[in-house]
DRENVOZA-519512 format. One record per residue (C-alpha): residue in three letters; x negated, y, z negated; residue number from 0. Coordinates in steps of 0.25 Angstrom, whole numbers, plus 5000, padded with zeros to 4 digits. Example, Ala and Ser with C-alpha at 12.3 -4.5 7.8 and 13.67 -1.06 7.14 Angstrom:
BEGIN
[site Ala [4951 4982 4969] 0]
[site Ser [4945 4996 4971] 1]
This chain:
BEGIN
[site Met [5000 5000 5000] 0]
[site Leu [4995 5014 5003] 1]
[site Leu [5000 5027 4998] 2]
[site Ala [4993 5039 5004] 3]
[site Gly [4995 5053 5002] 4]
[site Thr [4991 5065 5011] 5]
[site Met [4992 5079 5005] 6]
[site Phe [4996 5091 5014] 7]
[site Ala [4999 5106 5011] 8]
[site Ala [5014 5104 5009] 9]
[site Arg [5015 5088 5009] 10]
[site Ala [5010 5075 5005] 11]
[site Gln [5011 5062 5012] 12]
[site Phe [5011 5048 5007] 13]
[site Val [5011 5035 5016] 14]
[site Thr [5014 5021 5011] 15]
[site Gly [5008 5009 5017] 16]
[site Asn [5015 4996 5021] 17]
[site Ser [5016 4990 5007] 18]
[site Leu [5022 5000 4997] 19]
[site Tyr [5033 4994 4988] 20]
[site Val [5039 5000 4976] 21]
[site Lys [5046 4989 4967] 22]
[site Ile [5059 4991 4960] 23]
[site Gly [5058 5000 4947] 24]
[site Thr [5044 5005 4951] 25]
[site Thr [5042 5020 4951] 26]
[site Phe [5035 5025 4963] 27]
[site Ser [5031 5040 4966] 28]
[site Val [5026 5047 4978] 29]
[site Asp [5023 5062 4976] 30]
[site Ser [5034 5063 4966] 31]
[site Leu [5044 5055 4974] 32]
[site Val [5048 5044 4964] 33]
[site Phe [5054 5031 4967] 34]
[site Val [5059 5020 4957] 35]
[site Pro [5066 5010 4966] 36]
[site Thr [5077 5000 4962] 37]
[site Glu [5074 4992 4975] 38]
[site Asp [5059 4989 4980] 39]
[site Leu [5055 5001 4988] 40]
[site Asn [5047 4998 5001] 41]
[site Leu [5038 5010 5005] 42]
[site Gly [5028 5001 5013] 43]
[site Asn [5032 5005 5027] 44]
[site Asn [5022 5016 5029] 45]
[site Tyr [5031 5026 5023] 46]
[site Ser [5026 5040 5022] 47]
[site Leu [5031 5051 5013] 48]
[site Thr [5028 5065 5015] 49]
[site Val [5030 5075 5003] 50]
[site Glu [5033 5089 5009] 51]
[site His [5033 5101 4999] 52]
[site Thr [5043 5109 5008] 53]
[site Ala [5058 5111 5006] 54]
[site Val [5070 5105 5014] 55]
[site Pro [5079 5117 5017] 56]
[site Gly [5093 5117 5010] 57]
[site Asn [5105 5126 5006] 58]
[site Pro [5105 5133 4996] 59]
[site Asn [5092 5127 4992] 60]
[site Ala [5081 5120 5000] 61]
[site Ser [5075 5107 4993] 62]
[site Ile [5063 5108 4984] 63]
[site Asn [5049 5109 4991] 64]
[site Lys [5047 5095 4992] 65]
[site Lys [5052 5084 5001] 66]
[site Tyr [5048 5069 5003] 67]
[site Val [5048 5064 5017] 68]
[site Phe [5047 5049 5021] 69]
[site Asn [5043 5045 5035] 70]
[site Asn [5055 5034 5034] 71]
[site Pro [5066 5033 5025] 72]
[site Val [5064 5026 5012] 73]
[site Asn [5075 5018 5006] 74]
[site Phe [5075 5018 4991] 75]
[site Glu [5084 5013 4979] 76]
[site Gly [5080 5018 4965] 77]
[site Asn [5077 5031 4958] 78]
[site Leu [5071 5042 4967] 79]
[site Gly [5065 5054 4961] 80]
[site Val [5057 5067 4965] 81]
[site Ile [5048 5074 4956] 82]
[site Tyr [5046 5089 4960] 83]
[site Asp [5038 5101 4956] 84]
[site Pro [5046 5113 4951] 85]
[site Val [5038 5122 4961] 86]
[site Gln [5045 5114 4972] 87]
[site Leu [5059 5117 4968] 88]
[site Asn [5061 5128 4979] 89]
[site Gly [5072 5135 4972] 90]
[site Asn [5079 5122 4968] 91]
[site Thr [5084 5120 4954] 92]
[site Glu [5078 5108 4947] 93]
[site Ser [5091 5104 4940] 94]
[site Leu [5099 5103 4953] 95]
[site Leu [5088 5095 4961] 96]
[site Glu [5093 5083 4969] 97]
[site Met [5086 5074 4979] 98]
[site Ala [5089 5076 4993] 99]
[site Asn [5086 5065 5003] 100]
[site Ser [5086 5062 5018] 101]
[site Trp [5086 5049 5025] 102]
[site Ser [5082 5056 5038] 103]
[site Asp [5077 5070 5039] 104]
[site Glu [5080 5084 5034] 105]
[site Ser [5094 5084 5041] 106]
[site Gly [5099 5073 5032] 107]
[site Phe [5096 5077 5017] 108]
[site Val [5106 5072 5007] 109]
[site Thr [5105 5078 4993] 110]
[site Met [5107 5067 4982] 111]
[site Thr [5115 5070 4969] 112]
[site Gly [5114 5065 4955] 113]
[site Cys [5099 5066 4955] 114]
[site Thr [5092 5066 4941] 115]
[site Arg [5083 5077 4937] 116]
[site Asp [5072 5078 4927] 117]
[site Leu [5069 5092 4926] 118]
[site Gly [5057 5090 4917] 119]
[site Lys [5050 5081 4927] 120]
[site His [5055 5088 4939] 121]
[site Phe [5061 5075 4944] 122]
[site Val [5073 5072 4952] 123]
[site Ser [5078 5057 4954] 124]
[site Lys [5090 5049 4958] 125]
[site Asp [5094 5034 4959] 126]
[site Val [5096 5031 4974] 127]
[site Ser [5101 5019 4982] 128]
[site Gly [5097 5015 4996] 129]
[site Leu [5092 5030 4998] 130]
[site Asp [5084 5032 5011] 131]
[site Ile [5074 5043 5009] 132]
[site Lys [5066 5051 5020] 133]
[site Leu [5066 5065 5014] 134]
[site Leu [5068 5068 5000] 135]
[site Thr [5068 5081 4992] 136]
[site Leu [5075 5089 4980] 137]
[site Val [5086 5100 4982] 138]
[site Asn [5096 5107 4973] 139]
[site Gly [5108 5098 4972] 140]
[site Gln [5117 5109 4978] 141]
[site Ser [5108 5112 4990] 142]
[site Val [5110 5106 5003] 143]
[site Leu [5098 5102 5012] 144]
[site Pro [5099 5102 5027] 145]
[site Val [5108 5090 5026] 146]
[site Thr [5120 5086 5034] 147]
[site Leu [5124 5075 5024] 148]
[site Val [5127 5078 5009] 149]
[site Thr [5134 5066 5005] 150]
[site Phe [5137 5052 5012] 151]
[site Glu [5145 5041 5004] 152]
[site Ala [5152 5028 5007] 153]
[site Glu [5164 5023 4999] 154]
[site Lys [5174 5011 5000] 155]
[site Asn [5187 5016 5005] 156]
[site Glu [5198 5004 5004] 157]
[site Asp [5194 4995 5016] 158]
[site Ala [5184 5004 5022] 159]
[site Ile [5171 5012 5018] 160]
[site Arg [5171 5027 5019] 161]
[site Leu [5159 5036 5022] 162]
[site Ile [5160 5050 5017] 163]
[site Trp [5149 5061 5019] 164]
[site Lys [5148 5076 5018] 165]
[site Thr [5138 5086 5025] 166]
[site Ser [5134 5100 5020] 167]
[site Ser [5131 5106 5033] 168]
[site Glu [5129 5102 5047] 169]
[site Thr [5122 5108 5059] 170]
[site Asn [5123 5102 5073] 171]
[site Ser [5129 5089 5067] 172]
[site Asp [5137 5080 5077] 173]
[site Phe [5142 5067 5070] 174]
[site Phe [5140 5057 5059] 175]
[site Glu [5138 5042 5064] 176]
[site Ile [5142 5032 5053] 177]
[site Gln [5132 5020 5052] 178]
[site Arg [5134 5007 5045] 179]
[site Ser [5125 4996 5042] 180]
[site Arg [5125 4982 5034] 181]
[site Asn [5110 4983 5030] 182]
[site Ala [5107 4998 5030] 183]
[site Lys [5098 4995 5042] 184]
[site Asp [5106 4992 5054] 185]
[site Trp [5116 5003 5057] 186]
[site Glu [5129 5004 5065] 187]
[site Ser [5137 5016 5069] 188]
[site Leu [5152 5016 5063] 189]
[site Gly [5156 5029 5069] 190]
[site Arg [5154 5044 5070] 191]
[site Val [5160 5056 5062] 192]
[site His [5159 5070 5069] 193]
[site Ser [5152 5080 5060] 194]
[site Ala [5155 5095 5058] 195]
[site Gly [5144 5099 5067] 196]
[site Asp [5140 5112 5060] 197]
[site Ser [5144 5115 5046] 198]
[site Arg [5138 5122 5034] 199]
[site Gly [5149 5117 5024] 200]
[site Glu [5152 5103 5019] 201]
[site Ala [5158 5093 5028] 202]
[site Gly [5164 5079 5024] 203]
[site Tyr [5165 5067 5033] 204]
[site Asp [5169 5052 5031] 205]
[site Tyr [5170 5039 5039] 206]
[site Thr [5177 5026 5036] 207]
[site Asp [5171 5012 5039] 208]
[site His [5183 5003 5040] 209]
[site Asp [5176 4990 5042] 210]
[site Pro [5164 4990 5033] 211]
[site Phe [5154 4978 5033] 212]
[site Gly [5156 4967 5022] 213]
[site Gly [5145 4970 5012] 214]
[site Asn [5136 4982 5012] 215]
[site Asn [5139 4994 5022] 216]
[site Tyr [5128 5004 5024] 217]
[site Tyr [5132 5018 5030] 218]
[site Arg [5125 5030 5035] 219]
[site Leu [5127 5042 5043] 220]
[site Lys [5120 5046 5055] 221]
[site Met [5121 5062 5056] 222]
[site Val [5120 5066 5070] 223]
[site Asp [5118 5080 5076] 224]
[site Arg [5122 5085 5089] 225]
[site Asp [5107 5085 5094] 226]
[site Gly [5107 5070 5091] 227]
[site Thr [5098 5071 5079] 228]
[site Phe [5103 5063 5066] 229]
[site Ala [5101 5060 5052] 230]
[site Leu [5105 5048 5044] 231]
[site Ser [5112 5048 5030] 232]
[site Gln [5109 5040 5018] 233]
[site Val [5115 5026 5018] 234]
[site Arg [5127 5022 5010] 235]
[site Met [5131 5008 5007] 236]
[site Ile [5145 5002 5003] 237]
[site Ala [5147 4987 4999] 238]
[site Trp [5159 4982 5006] 239]
[site Asn [5168 4970 5002] 240]
[site Lys [5178 4972 5013] 241]
[site Asn [5186 4959 5014] 242]
[site Val [5188 4951 5001] 243]
[site Ser [5197 4959 4992] 244]
[site Ala [5200 4948 4982] 245]
[site Val [5195 4934 4977] 246]
[site Phe [5204 4928 4967] 247]
[site Pro [5207 4922 4958] 248]
[site Asn [5193 4922 4951] 249]
[site Pro [5191 4913 4944] 250]
[site Ala [5199 4904 4953] 251]
[site Thr [5204 4890 4951] 252]
[site Asp [5209 4882 4963] 253]
[site Arg [5208 4893 4974] 254]
[site Leu [5201 4907 4977] 255]
[site Glu [5209 4917 4985] 256]
[site Leu [5202 4927 4994] 257]
[site Asp [5209 4939 4998] 258]
[site Val [5202 4945 5011] 259]
[site Lys [5206 4958 5018] 260]
[site Asp [5203 4953 5032] 261]
[site Trp [5202 4938 5034] 262]
[site Thr [5199 4939 5049] 263]
[site Lys [5185 4944 5045] 264]
[site Val [5182 4932 5037] 265]
[site Val [5174 4920 5044] 266]
[site Gly [5173 4911 5031] 267]
[site Val [5174 4909 5016] 268]
[site Lys [5164 4901 5008] 269]
[site Val [5164 4897 4994] 270]
[site Leu [5150 4895 4987] 271]
[site Asn [5145 4891 4974] 272]
[site Ala [5137 4899 4965] 273]
[site Gly [5124 4894 4972] 274]
[site Gly [5129 4898 4985] 275]
[site Val [5133 4885 4991] 276]
[site Val [5145 4885 5000] 277]
[site Leu [5156 4876 4994] 278]
[site Ala [5167 4879 5004] 279]
[site Glu [5169 4887 5017] 280]
[site Arg [5180 4891 5025] 281]
[site Arg [5177 4897 5039] 282]
[site Gly [5186 4906 5048] 283]
[site Val [5195 4911 5038] 284]
[site Thr [5206 4920 5044] 285]
[site Gly [5220 4923 5043] 286]
[site Ala [5227 4925 5029] 287]
[site Lys [5224 4937 5020] 288]
[site Glu [5221 4928 5009] 289]
[site Lys [5213 4915 5008] 290]
[site His [5210 4905 4997] 291]
[site Ile [5198 4895 4994] 292]
[site Pro [5203 4882 4987] 293]
[site Leu [5194 4879 4975] 294]
[site Ala [5198 4865 4973] 295]
[site Gly [5185 4857 4970] 296]
[site Phe [5177 4869 4966] 297]
[site Lys [5171 4867 4952] 298]
[site Ser [5172 4878 4942] 299]
[site Gly [5162 4889 4943] 300]
[site Ser [5157 4901 4951] 301]
[site Tyr [5158 4902 4966] 302]
[site Met [5157 4912 4978] 303]
[site Val [5166 4914 4990] 304]
[site Arg [5160 4920 5002] 305]
[site Ile [5168 4927 5013] 306]
[site Glu [5161 4928 5026] 307]
[site Tyr [5166 4939 5037] 308]
[site Arg [5164 4940 5052] 309]
[site Asp [5155 4952 5051] 310]
[site Gly [5145 4943 5044] 311]
[site Ser [5147 4949 5030] 312]
[site Phe [5152 4941 5018] 313]
[site Glu [5157 4942 5004] 314]
[site Thr [5154 4933 4992] 315]
[site Met [5163 4933 4980] 316]
[site His [5162 4925 4967] 317]
[site Phe [5173 4917 4960] 318]
[site Val [5174 4907 4949] 319]
[site Lys [5181 4894 4950] 320]
[site Tyr [5188 4888 4937] 321]
């Protein structure tokens, strides 16, 4: 592992080699940027981190005179912190400081809320999950950096997933493309929402995914300008249990009832013991809204029923046989 530093008049640069791993719970700091991961952090892909002692413009306040710039986004889970020098405040108020992060470039900053501040140590930190970091700085909480996106959230809404986002200002904006993924790596386009175009005030948007994947659904926004340039939002994840609404009774005696919302999407049902061995299987289940599994011959104990769907997803539920 190599960690190199090169000093410039207004910046420092650090380069990792190909074997830098930070284990869970280990505190790792580079030029006052502090990571305490809750998942192993891999920085071994020749990442470079440039620390620039300049501000990001904003309204009514710019950021502090310090920003961290990675050559490629770093995905991080854990506690993220920034130590600053009071001389870098650039008119910001210490008690109002929040971290502001961009996945892509300076057109895509999102200001985080709920950061923890230690004014004595001049330290701002926050627990984050699945955060992609490319540019990071500190700013007054009420200030807006040159950011299109202020908030982006995903929520369950009856039989669908609703995406909600707000912008603080827009210049030359064309549309938002909504993208979805099973694994946060391979993305598909779900649709588009036209933007306000040019706006200095807050604008709200929403989009509903009426047919989510079974399991984890990852969403992001591609924010496209009229000239074709774009920025990508942070990723949001919703775990979706879309078909089975009830397994009953539990514990069961002679039969287990399955209430599935759409049996036409089911290709099979399996019953497994606690060790994962298949004890019973039914293929091509279609038709009625309610099915049952006979439990005659099953010994008392814990079991699993696995519902398999045509899209390749599945759901596993535990039940007890008396």
